[in-house]
N, C-alpha and C positions, 0 to 999 in steps of 0.2 A: 756472581754479583746479582744482587736483588734488583727488582724493578725500581723505578724512580718513586720515591715517597718523600713527603714533606715532614717526616719525623726522623729524628736522629736516633742513634743506637740507644736502647733503653738501659744498657749496662755500661756506664762510663768506665773507660780504661785509663790507667795512669800513663800519660803520654811520655813521661820522662824515665820510665822504668828500664827500657832496653837501650843500650848504647853500643856504638856511636849512633847518633840521631842524624838522619838526613831528611829534612822536612821542607814543606812548602811555606815560604815566607808570606805573611799577611800583606796585602797591598790594596789600598783603597781604590775602588773603581775597577778592580781586576778579579780578586778572589771571592767572587760571589758564588751562589749555590751551584750553578752550572759549571763554572770553572773548576770548583772543587770536585764535583762529580767526575768530570773528565780526567782530572789529574789523578784522582783516586783509582779510577777504572784502568787507566793506561800506565800510570807511573808508580802507584802504590808507595807513596812517601811514608815515612814513619809517623808524621804528624801533619795535620792540616789546620789552618786558621781561617776564621771568618774575616771579612772586612771589619774595620773598627767602627764602633757604634758610640755615638755621643751619649754619655750618661745624663747630662743635663737635658738633652733633647727628649730622651725617653721619660725622664722624670717629670718633664713638663707636658707629656701626653702625645708626643709625635709618633704615632703608631707606625707610620711608614718606615721609620728607621729600623723597626724590628724585622723587616723583610731581609735584612742582612744576616739574620739568624736562621733563615730557612735553609735546610740542607737535606741531604739524602741519607738513607739508611746505609750503614757501613760498619766494617770492623776496624777501621782506622780511627785513632783518636782525633777528635776535632775540638779545637779550643776557640772559645768565644773571646774576641778582642774588643776592649772598650777604651774610651778616652774621655778626658774632661779635667775639671779642677775642683769640683765640689764633693768632698768626702761623703756627705749624706746621700747624694745621688749615686755615687759608686756603690754604696751599700745596697741600695734598692735594685740596681741593675745586676749586681752580683748575685742576688737572690733569684732574679729572673733567669740568668744564665744557667744557674744550677737547676732550676725547675725545668728548663728546656732539655736537660739531659746531656749537656756538653761534658767533655772530659777534663776541662780545665778553664781557667780564666787568665787572659793576658792583658796587661795594662800598657797601653801605648805611651811611651815617653820618648819617642824618637821621630814622630812625624815633623818634617821641616816646613810644611805648608804655612805661609805667613798668617793666613786667617785663623789658624789653630795655635801656632806657637806664640803669636803676639798677645794672645789672651792668657798665656801661661799654661796651655795644655800641650800635649805631644812633647816635642823636644823642649818646649818652654819650661817644663818641670825640672830640667837640668839646672836651671837657675834658682829653683826653690826646693832644695833637697829635703828640708823638714816637711814640707807639704807632700813631697813625693813619698816619704816614709809613712806619713799619716794615711795616705791613700792606700798603699800596700797593706798596711795593718788593718784598715777598715774593710778591705775586700777579704782579707784573711778571717776577720771576725764574722763577716757575713757568711762565709763558707762554714765556719764552725757552728754558727746559729742554724744554718740550713741543715747541716748534718744532724743537729739535735732536734729538728722537727719544725722549724719556722717555714712557712710557705708564703706565696704572694698574697694569700688571704689575710696574713698577719701584718702586712705593711701598707703604708699609704700609697695608693696607686690610682690613676685615672681609670674609670670603668672600661674604656676602650682598650687600654693596655692590658688590664686583667683578662678581658675577654680574648684578646689575641693570644696571650700566653696559655690560657686554658685550652684553646683550640689547637695549639701546636705542641704542647708538652706530651712526652711519651706516657703511655698508660702505666708502664712498669718502670720506675726510676728509683732504684735503691739509693738510699741516702748514704753518701760518703763524703769525706773531706776532699773537695777538689783542690788540686794544686794551683797556686797563684804564681804567675810569672810576669816578667817585665821585658819589653823590647825597647831599646834605647840606642844612643849614639855615643861616640867617644868625647863629645863636647858640644858646646853651643857655638860660639864664634871662634873658639880655639880649643885645642886638645886639653882635656882636663880629666882624663881617665883615672889618674891616681887620686884625684880629689873626689870625683863623682861616684865611681863604682863602690868605694867603701861605704858610702851612705846607703846605697841600695842593699849591700850585703848585711848591714845592720838590721834591716827589716826582714831578712831571712826568706826571700822568695824562693820558690822551688827551682827556678831557672831564670837566667838573664840572657837574652839575645842581644848582641852588640853589633850594630852596623858600624863598620870601620871608617866612618866619615863624621865630621862635625855637621851641625845644622847649616852653618855658613856654606859648606861645600855642596849641600844638597846631594846630587848624585854625580857631581863632576870629579875629575881627578881619580886617583886610584885609592881603593879602600886600604886603610892602614891596619894590616893584620898583626903587626908588631904590638900595637896598642891593645888589640883583642887578646893577644897572648899575655900581655901584662895583666889584664883583668882575670884571665884564667889562672894565673899564678896567685893573684890575690885571693881567689876563691878556693884555692887548693885545700885549706884547712877548714872550710865550711861545708855545709851540705848543699849549697847552691850550685847548680850546673851552669856552665858558661857555653853559649852557642855563638858562633861567628856568622856574620852575614855581610855580603858585599863582594862583587866581582867573582862569584863562583860560576864557572863556565861549563862544568860537566860533573858527572858522578865521580870520576877519578880525581878531578880537581878538588871536590869536596873531601874525599877520603885523604888526599894528600895534605890538605889544610888542617884537617883534624889531627893528623899525625905530627905535622910540623909545628903547629902552634899550640898544641896541648889542650884543645877545646873538647867539650863533650859531644859536640855535634855542630851541624851547619844548617842554616836555612837558605834555600835557593830562591831568588826572586826573579829578576828580569830575564834570566837565561831560560826560564820555564815558559816564557810567552810562546804560545803555539807549539810547545815542545814538552808535553807531559812525560815523554819517554826519557827525559834527562835523569829521572830518578832511578831508572833501570840501566841506563847506559846503552839502551838499544838504539840502533840506527834504523829508521823506517823509511819506506818509499814515499814519494810525493803522492801516490795514489792513496796510501794509508792516511797521510796528513790531511788530504782533502776530505776523505770519508769521515775522519774524526772532526773536522771543522763543521760538517753538516750535522753530525751527531751532537756536537756542542750546541748548535742552534736549537735543535729539537729538545735537548735537555733544558735549555733556558725557558722555552715556551711551556714545558710541562711543569717544571719546578717553580717558576716565577711567572705565571701567566699575566700578571699585572705589571711586569717589568718593562723597561724601555728597550725595545729590541735594537734600536740604533746603537746601543752601547756595545753590541757584538761586532760592529764593523771593524773596530781595531783588532779584535781577536782574529777575524777572518783575514786581515792583512798579515798578521803574524804567521798564520798557517800557510798562507799562499805566497810562496817564494821558491826560487831556485829551480824553476822549470820554464820551458819555452813559453813565451807570451804571458808570463806570470804578472807582469806589470799591467797588461791589458785586463786580465782577469780581476786583479785587485781593484782596478778602476770601476769595473762593473759591480763588484761587491760593495763598493762604497755607496751604492744607491739602493740596496736591498731594504725591504720593510718586514720580511718574515722568512721563516725557514723554507717556505715554498719557493720564494724568490731565489734563495741560496741554492736550493736543490736544482732548479732549472739551469742555473749558471754552471754549477759544479759537475752535474751529470755529464754534460757534453765534454768537459775537460777531463774528467776521470776516465771516460771511455777511450780517450787518446793515450792515456798513460798505462793502460792494461797491456 
């Protein structure tokens, strides 16, 4: 593994080539640069995703949003995920994602957050299939244009955005047609898999990841894998891959679901919190977990020095469990301000676990 760098691999790889795929699901507020680095180092999933980025925000000059595209040098395909409702902004940000050297672009059509879905983005696009198709095709066109030579210098961008991209893009970034994928759900307020998925298949994305819940369900109840299997059957005669997502608890569970439901792969979400080893199936000691928690904090400070360190407190809570006095240790960790604070607390605990 290379040292931490703020550049991604200069030779994008097709993330959908090898199957079955067991990857890390994109999650807002979770899958930032440090989380992906740790997951990559200890879990080696088949594919990684960034947090989603608002295309309208970037199009209107919000440079800070681009920090979600900071990542580490790796041999694992990383896909940049974006969301919004305005096709022309999708075109712009799709060019940016390609310039930054990602291995693919994923369009979020599944986020259930009310502030996003109520304005028609995320899972809100399930209600506007024609717009959803237009967005997929717009991003596909952007990738074709980029592979034919268009750069960020050829599109309208705020100077601050252009400067950020210029300072973060890899020096060697061979032009290739990046695959465009979609992440969505089985419906908005009710299950509409049979009506919704064919609209997406018409746009011919490289892959569709389906979370087995409706927007109305959020993350409650059980994921409906029968509906995911239904989508996989619909895609059987197409070139689009179908991945399932929802309630995957282990690597063996992922492999079983791939076999049982006929999908091309699975993305693991919440079960990976504090557990990057889920992708290998390895069981590690509490000592290793706490050492990794500290490593995660140091990676955060190095990769995103301007990031909000307090966002790591939830990660620390996920790592810190199932050992004597873990509740007390978690309570202490909820007050940390830096990796130095974390190290002081965890070193004394780690010494007792040796």
